[in-house]
KEVEXLO-360050 format. One line per field, with one value per residue: x, y, z of N, C-alpha, C in turn; residue number from 1; chain; residue in three letters. Coordinates in nm, 2 decimals. Layout:
# residues N
npx X/...;
npy Y/...;
npz Z/...;
capx X/...;
capy Y/...;
capz Z/...;
cpx X/...;
cpy Y/...;
cpz Z/...;
pos NUM/...;
unit A/...;
code ALA/...;
//
This chain:
# residues 131
npx 28.13/27.79/27.50/27.17/26.89/26.56/26.27/25.95/25.59/25.37/25.14/25.22/25.33/25.13/25.07/25.28/25.56/25.81/26.06/26.12/26.13/26.35/26.55/26.53/26.62/26.88/26.99/26.98/27.17/27.40/27.42/27.46/27.73/27.91/27.95/28.13/28.07/28.10/28.05/27.79/27.47/27.14/26.87/26.56/26.32/26.05/25.80/25.60/25.42/25.28/25.17/25.05/25.05/24.73/24.64/24.48/24.39/24.46/24.68/25.02/25.38/25.72/26.03/26.35/26.69/27.00/27.32/27.65/28.00/28.24/28.37/28.26/28.12/27.87/27.71/27.74/27.63/27.37/27.28/27.29/27.11/26.88/26.84/26.81/26.58/26.40/26.39/26.28/26.03/25.92/25.89/25.69/25.46/25.18/25.10/25.18/25.00/24.78/24.62/24.72/24.99/25.34/25.66/26.01/26.35/26.67/27.00/27.30/27.62/27.89/28.13/28.46/28.64/28.48/28.39/28.40/28.51/28.52/28.55/28.57/28.45/28.51/28.78/28.75/28.60/28.77/28.97/29.17/29.31/29.20/29.39;
npy -3.34/-3.34/-3.22/-3.25/-3.07/-3.07/-2.90/-2.88/-2.87/-2.86/-3.03/-3.25/-3.44/-3.60/-3.74/-3.89/-4.10/-3.95/-4.02/-4.25/-4.14/-3.98/-4.17/-4.30/-4.10/-4.06/-4.32/-4.32/-4.12/-4.23/-4.45/-4.33/-4.29/-4.08/-3.91/-3.86/-4.08/-3.99/-3.72/-3.69/-3.55/-3.55/-3.35/-3.26/-3.01/-2.88/-2.67/-2.48/-2.29/-2.24/-2.13/-2.26/-2.25/-2.20/-2.17/-2.36/-2.57/-2.84/-2.85/-2.93/-2.93/-3.03/-2.92/-2.96/-2.90/-2.96/-2.93/-2.93/-3.00/-2.85/-2.99/-3.21/-3.36/-3.21/-3.40/-3.62/-3.51/-3.47/-3.73/-3.83/-3.65/-3.73/-3.99/-3.94/-3.78/-3.96/-4.16/-4.02/-3.95/-4.20/-4.25/-4.07/-4.14/-4.14/-3.86/-3.74/-3.85/-3.69/-3.38/-3.18/-3.13/-3.04/-3.10/-3.05/-3.02/-2.89/-2.85/-2.72/-2.60/-2.56/-2.30/-2.37/-2.18/-2.03/-2.17/-2.31/-2.57/-2.80/-3.11/-3.38/-3.62/-3.71/-3.79/-4.00/-4.19/-4.24/-4.37/-4.23/-4.04/-3.73/-3.47;
npz 7.63/7.67/7.73/7.80/7.83/7.93/7.91/8.04/8.02/8.31/8.30/8.17/8.34/8.43/8.21/8.12/8.20/8.34/8.44/8.30/8.04/8.06/8.10/7.85/7.67/7.77/7.72/7.44/7.39/7.50/7.33/7.09/7.06/7.03/7.24/7.54/7.81/8.07/8.04/7.99/8.06/8.17/8.21/8.36/8.36/8.51/8.40/8.59/8.54/8.24/7.93/7.65/7.31/7.19/7.44/7.57/7.84/7.82/7.66/7.61/7.63/7.54/7.54/7.42/7.47/7.35/7.45/7.33/7.32/7.10/6.79/6.67/6.37/6.16/6.05/6.23/6.46/6.37/6.33/6.59/6.71/6.57/6.67/6.94/6.94/6.83/7.03/7.24/7.12/7.12/7.39/7.44/7.31/7.37/7.44/7.20/7.02/7.03/6.95/7.11/7.18/7.18/7.06/7.07/6.96/6.99/6.89/7.03/6.98/7.17/7.21/7.27/7.38/7.53/7.75/8.07/8.29/8.56/8.63/8.81/8.77/8.51/8.54/8.73/8.58/8.38/8.50/8.62/8.89/9.04/9.14;
capx 28.02/27.66/27.40/27.03/26.79/26.42/26.17/25.82/25.47/25.33/25.04/25.28/25.36/25.02/25.05/25.41/25.66/25.92/26.19/26.14/26.16/26.49/26.63/26.53/26.70/27.01/27.03/27.01/27.29/27.51/27.43/27.51/27.88/28.00/27.96/28.19/27.97/28.13/28.01/27.64/27.38/27.00/26.80/26.42/26.28/25.91/25.75/25.48/25.33/25.31/25.06/25.09/24.97/24.60/24.60/24.39/24.45/24.51/24.80/25.15/25.50/25.85/26.13/26.48/26.81/27.12/27.44/27.76/28.13/28.28/28.46/28.18/28.07/27.72/27.65/27.74/27.53/27.24/27.25/27.27/26.98/26.77/26.83/26.75/26.44/26.31/26.38/26.18/25.90/25.87/25.84/25.58/25.36/25.05/25.08/25.20/24.88/24.68/24.64/24.75/25.12/25.44/25.79/26.11/26.49/26.77/27.14/27.38/27.76/27.95/28.26/28.55/28.70/28.39/28.33/28.49/28.47/28.60/28.47/28.64/28.38/28.59/28.90/28.71/28.56/28.89/29.07/29.28/29.27/29.22/29.47;
capy -3.28/-3.35/-3.19/-3.25/-3.01/-3.08/-2.81/-2.94/-2.82/-2.94/-3.13/-3.37/-3.53/-3.70/-3.81/-3.96/-4.14/-3.86/-4.09/-4.34/-4.05/-3.94/-4.29/-4.33/-4.00/-4.09/-4.44/-4.28/-4.04/-4.32/-4.54/-4.25/-4.32/-3.97/-3.84/-3.93/-4.11/-3.90/-3.58/-3.69/-3.51/-3.53/-3.28/-3.23/-2.89/-2.86/-2.53/-2.49/-2.20/-2.23/-2.11/-2.33/-2.23/-2.13/-2.15/-2.46/-2.64/-2.97/-2.83/-2.95/-2.92/-3.07/-2.85/-3.01/-2.83/-3.05/-2.85/-3.02/-2.94/-2.84/-3.09/-3.32/-3.31/-3.19/-3.53/-3.70/-3.45/-3.49/-3.87/-3.84/-3.58/-3.81/-4.10/-3.89/-3.74/-4.08/-4.22/-3.93/-3.97/-4.33/-4.24/-3.97/-4.18/-4.09/-3.72/-3.71/-3.90/-3.59/-3.25/-3.08/-3.15/-2.99/-3.16/-2.99/-3.05/-2.80/-2.88/-2.60/-2.63/-2.46/-2.26/-2.41/-2.06/-1.96/-2.27/-2.35/-2.69/-2.87/-3.23/-3.49/-3.74/-3.76/-3.86/-4.12/-4.28/-4.28/-4.44/-4.14/-3.96/-3.59/-3.42;
capz 7.70/7.61/7.83/7.75/7.92/7.88/7.98/8.00/8.09/8.43/8.27/8.11/8.45/8.44/8.08/8.08/8.30/8.31/8.46/8.18/7.93/8.08/8.07/7.70/7.61/7.81/7.65/7.30/7.39/7.51/7.21/6.97/7.05/7.00/7.36/7.65/7.91/8.18/8.01/7.96/8.16/8.12/8.32/8.33/8.43/8.49/8.40/8.67/8.47/8.09/7.84/7.53/7.18/7.20/7.58/7.63/7.96/7.78/7.58/7.68/7.55/7.59/7.46/7.45/7.42/7.37/7.44/7.31/7.29/6.96/6.74/6.60/6.25/6.16/6.02/6.35/6.55/6.31/6.35/6.73/6.73/6.52/6.76/7.07/6.91/6.81/7.16/7.32/7.06/7.16/7.53/7.44/7.21/7.41/7.42/7.05/6.95/7.05/6.89/7.21/7.23/7.10/7.10/6.99/7.00/6.93/6.93/7.04/6.99/7.26/7.18/7.38/7.44/7.62/7.84/8.18/8.35/8.66/8.64/8.85/8.72/8.40/8.59/8.79/8.48/8.29/8.59/8.67/9.01/9.03/9.26;
cpx 27.90/27.56/27.27/26.94/26.66/26.34/26.04/25.70/25.42/25.23/25.10/25.31/25.25/25.00/25.17/25.49/25.79/26.05/26.22/26.18/26.31/26.59/26.64/26.62/26.85/27.07/27.06/27.14/27.41/27.53/27.48/27.66/27.97/28.01/28.03/28.08/27.98/28.07/27.86/27.57/27.24/26.93/26.66/26.38/26.13/25.87/25.61/25.37/25.37/25.18/25.11/25.00/24.85/24.55/24.51/24.46/24.51/24.64/24.93/25.26/25.62/25.95/26.27/26.59/26.93/27.25/27.56/27.89/28.16/28.36/28.39/28.13/27.92/27.65/27.63/27.64/27.39/27.19/27.21/27.13/26.86/26.74/26.76/26.61/26.35/26.29/26.27/26.04/25.84/25.82/25.72/25.47/25.22/25.02/25.09/25.08/24.76/24.71/24.68/24.89/25.22/25.58/25.89/26.25/26.58/26.90/27.22/27.53/27.83/28.10/28.36/28.62/28.61/28.32/28.44/28.43/28.57/28.52/28.55/28.57/28.46/28.71/28.86/28.67/28.67/28.99/29.18/29.22/29.29/29.29/29.40;
cpy -3.30/-3.33/-3.17/-3.19/-3.02/-2.99/-2.86/-2.87/-2.91/-3.05/-3.26/-3.48/-3.64/-3.78/-3.90/-3.99/-4.06/-3.93/-4.18/-4.26/-4.01/-4.05/-4.32/-4.23/-4.03/-4.21/-4.40/-4.20/-4.13/-4.40/-4.46/-4.27/-4.20/-3.88/-3.92/-3.95/-4.01/-3.76/-3.57/-3.64/-3.50/-3.47/-3.25/-3.11/-2.87/-2.71/-2.53/-2.39/-2.20/-2.22/-2.16/-2.30/-2.14/-2.12/-2.25/-2.54/-2.77/-2.96/-2.85/-2.94/-2.99/-3.01/-2.90/-2.92/-2.92/-2.96/-2.95/-2.94/-2.94/-2.96/-3.21/-3.27/-3.29/-3.32/-3.62/-3.65/-3.47/-3.63/-3.89/-3.77/-3.66/-3.92/-4.05/-3.85/-3.86/-4.15/-4.15/-3.95/-4.10/-4.32/-4.15/-4.01/-4.13/-3.95/-3.68/-3.76/-3.80/-3.46/-3.14/-3.09/-3.10/-3.04/-3.09/-3.03/-2.95/-2.84/-2.75/-2.65/-2.52/-2.43/-2.29/-2.29/-2.00/-2.06/-2.32/-2.47/-2.74/-3.00/-3.35/-3.63/-3.80/-3.84/-3.99/-4.23/-4.33/-4.35/-4.36/-4.07/-3.81/-3.54/-3.31;
cpz 7.61/7.72/7.77/7.85/7.85/7.97/7.94/8.08/8.20/8.40/8.22/8.22/8.46/8.32/8.04/8.21/8.27/8.34/8.35/8.06/7.94/8.05/7.92/7.63/7.65/7.74/7.50/7.29/7.41/7.38/7.09/6.95/7.03/7.13/7.47/7.76/8.03/8.16/7.98/8.08/8.10/8.24/8.27/8.42/8.41/8.50/8.47/8.61/8.33/8.02/7.70/7.42/7.21/7.35/7.64/7.74/7.92/7.69/7.66/7.58/7.62/7.49/7.51/7.39/7.45/7.35/7.44/7.29/7.15/6.92/6.67/6.47/6.25/6.13/6.14/6.45/6.50/6.34/6.50/6.77/6.68/6.61/6.89/7.05/6.90/6.94/7.24/7.26/7.11/7.31/7.54/7.34/7.25/7.39/7.27/6.97/6.96/6.98/6.99/7.27/7.13/7.15/7.01/7.05/6.92/6.98/6.93/7.06/7.07/7.22/7.30/7.45/7.54/7.72/7.94/8.25/8.45/8.69/8.68/8.81/8.60/8.44/8.65/8.68/8.39/8.37/8.64/8.80/8.98/9.16/9.32;
pos 1/2/3/4/5/6/7/8/9/10/11/12/13/14/15/16/17/18/19/20/21/22/23/24/25/26/27/28/29/30/31/32/33/34/35/36/37/38/39/40/41/42/43/44/45/46/47/48/49/50/51/52/53/54/55/56/57/58/59/60/61/62/63/64/65/66/67/68/69/70/71/72/73/74/75/76/77/78/79/80/81/82/83/84/85/86/87/88/89/90/91/92/93/94/95/96/97/98/99/100/101/102/103/104/105/106/107/108/109/110/111/112/113/114/115/116/117/118/119/120/121/122/123/124/125/126/127/128/129/130/131;
unit A/A/A/A/A/A/A/A/A/A/A/A/A/A/A/A/A/A/A/A/A/A/A/A/A/A/A/A/A/A/A/A/A/A/A/A/A/A/A/A/A/A/A/A/A/A/A/A/A/A/A/A/A/A/A/A/A/A/A/A/A/A/A/A/A/A/A/A/A/A/A/A/A/A/A/A/A/A/A/A/A/A/A/A/A/A/A/A/A/A/A/A/A/A/A/A/A/A/A/A/A/A/A/A/A/A/A/A/A/A/A/A/A/A/A/A/A/A/A/A/A/A/A/A/A/A/A/A/A/A/A;
code MET/ALA/HIS/LEU/SER/MET/GLU/TYR/SER/GLY/GLY/LEU/ASP/ALA/ARG/CYS/ASP/MET/ALA/ALA/LEU/ALA/ARG/ALA/ALA/HIS/GLY/ALA/MET/VAL/ASP/ALA/GLY/ILE/PHE/PRO/VAL/ALA/GLY/ILE/ARG/VAL/ARG/LEU/HIS/ARG/ALA/ASP/VAL/ALA/ILE/VAL/ALA/ASP/GLY/LEU/ASP/GLU/ASN/ASP/PHE/LEU/ALA/MET/THR/LEU/SER/VAL/GLY/ALA/GLY/ARG/THR/THR/GLU/ALA/LEU/LYS/ALA/ALA/GLY/ASP/ALA/ILE/PHE/ALA/ALA/VAL/GLN/GLY/ALA/LEU/ARG/GLY/PRO/LEU/SER/THR/PRO/HIS/PHE/ALA/LEU/SER/LEU/GLU/ILE/ARG/VAL/ILE/ASP/PRO/GLU/LEU/SER/TRP/LYS/ASP/THR/PRO/ILE/HIS/ALA/ARG/LEU/SER/GLY/GLN/LYS/LYS/ASP;
//
């Protein structure tokens, strides 16, 4: 499991190709090699109302939260986080070149005792049928 949620301010739509940004993040997650492809999700959520920092209209943000299942080392997660962050930075070169943008990433490890799933996608991608 590796689910990347990106919340962003509405003004960013005009400053960035959001689909390309999602593909860049997804590619970095796949390339990290520590997440099963069937478990990768990348979701973008636009905040239609957001007041950023000092409230200037030109201020924008993109806040990422990567939720992962337990069992990976801190070092492996750090390397994956570095790669994902760099990929997103590359997709956001324009906004990051201004003093009106904020980018963040947080990784959360989910306790398996407190997580329920029913994902036939895993069976399909591993060649097994789900009954």
